[in-house]
N, C-alpha and C positions, 0 to 999 in steps of 0.2 A: 500653510499649504504643504502637504506632503506629496511627493511624487516619486515614481519609480523609473529608473533609467537602466537599461542594459547597455553599459558603456564602460569606458576606462576612466576611473576616478581622477587620474592625473591630468585629464584634458578639460576639467570643468572650471570655468572662470567664476568661482564663488568666493565669498569672504574666507571660508575655511573648508578644508576637507579633513576627514578623520582617517588616521592611519591605524591599522590593526598591527600595533608594534609588538615586539617581544620584550621581555623583562630586561635584557641586556641593553636595549635602547641604542643599538648600533646598526640598524638595518638588517635585513634578512631576506627571506624569500617572499613569494606571493605579493600581496598588496604593499607590504612594507618595502620590499626590494624595489618594486616599480616606482613607488613614491620617492625613494632615495635616488634612484637613477634619474628620474625626471627632474627632481629638485636640484641636483648637482652636489658636488662635494661640500659645499657650504653647509648643507643640512647635517651631514655627518659630523662636521666640526662643531656645530652648535650642540648636537646630541651628546658629543663626547664631554661636554662640560658638566653633564649629569652622571651620577654613579649608576643609575638604573631606574627602572620604573616598575613598581609592584603591580601585580594583577589587580584590575579594577580601578586603577588610578589613571589620571590623564595629565598631560602637560602640553603647553603651546610653544611652537617654534614659528619662525618665519617660513614662508613657502619658497623663497629664493626663485628658482627658474620655473616654478609651477605657475599656471594662470591663477591659482588660488593664492590669496595673500598670506594665509596662515595654514599650518598643519597642526591639528590637535591629535597627539599620539595617545592611544590608550591600549592597555593590555587586557585582552580577553582571556578567559580560562582555557586550559587544555582539557578536553573531554576525557574523563576517566570513569565513565559509566553512569554518571548522574548522581552519585552518592557523596560527592565531595564539594558541595555548595556551588557547583558549576552554574546553575541557573541564577543564583543570587549574584555571583561574581560577574556574570555577563550583564545583568541589569545594572550593576554598579559601574561597569565600564561605560555603558551608554550614559548613565546619569552624570558620571565624572566628566565626560566629554561635553555634555550640555552645560554643566556648571562652569567648566573652564571657558566655554564660549561666552556665557553670560558675564562672567567676571572680567573678561577682556573688554567688553563694552561696545565694540563696534562691529560685532559679527552678527549679521542679520540673515545670511544665507550659508547653509552648511550641508555637506554630503557625507554619508556614512557608507562604508562597505559592509559586507556581511561578516561582522567580527566573529572570529573563532571558528568559522566553518571550513576553512581550508586545511592546512596542515595540523591545526589544533583539533580537528575532528568533531566539533560540536554538531549535533544533528541539525540539518538545515531547517526543517519545519519548526523545531523548538526555538532555534535562534531567530528565525523570522518573526515568530510570535512575540518574543521578548523585544526585538528591535522595533516592531510596529507599535506595540503597546507603549514603549518608552517615547517614541517619536510623537505619538498622539498626546501623551501625558505632558511632554515638554514643549509642545508646539507654540504656546503663547510666547510672544517676544521674538519670534523668527518670521521672516517674510517667506522663506523657502527652506524646506527640509527635503533633501534628496536621499533616497535609498539607491545607491549606485551599485548595481550588481554586475558581475562579470559573466554570468551565464543566464540564459533565458529561463531555465528551470527555477532558479532562485527568484528571479524577477516575477515570475508567475505566482510564487508563494506570497510574496510581498503584496502584489496587486490584489490578490484574493483577500488578504487580511485587511488591507486598507479599505477595501470596499465593504467588508463585513461590518454590520452595525451602523452604517451610515444611512440616514434617511434621505429619500429622494427629494429633490427641490419642489 
């Protein structure tokens, strides 16, 4: 089941939420900063044990003070006009996050923000299409997949894409 919420991802009581992290893996702005603030300083201490996180890759940490048990950190690409493998790298970021969740074994519910669409400048419509396609592709094995969007415009893009191609009951 895939659903769309216009909400704050740090408030969701799920098995895991996905963090749109940066390569330095030390917290930052946007979703990354919000997750770090809500999780508390323990999250940063755990992140500091790692040297960094390459674009398209993912890693799991505890959720600490978040209602989610885990945070899956993934780094999406910075938009540089579309000619630098940005679409492929964004797909890879979603796939890495899903793979990390599956490898952990007890993650059945997961939420994603709109990776790379904030400060990284990825076009929202393109990013939404990639996200929804990957969510549909990876849905098996999860009880609930949430696209958690911070603005109603993005939520509308996701809702339209999720509804597209579905047969009526």
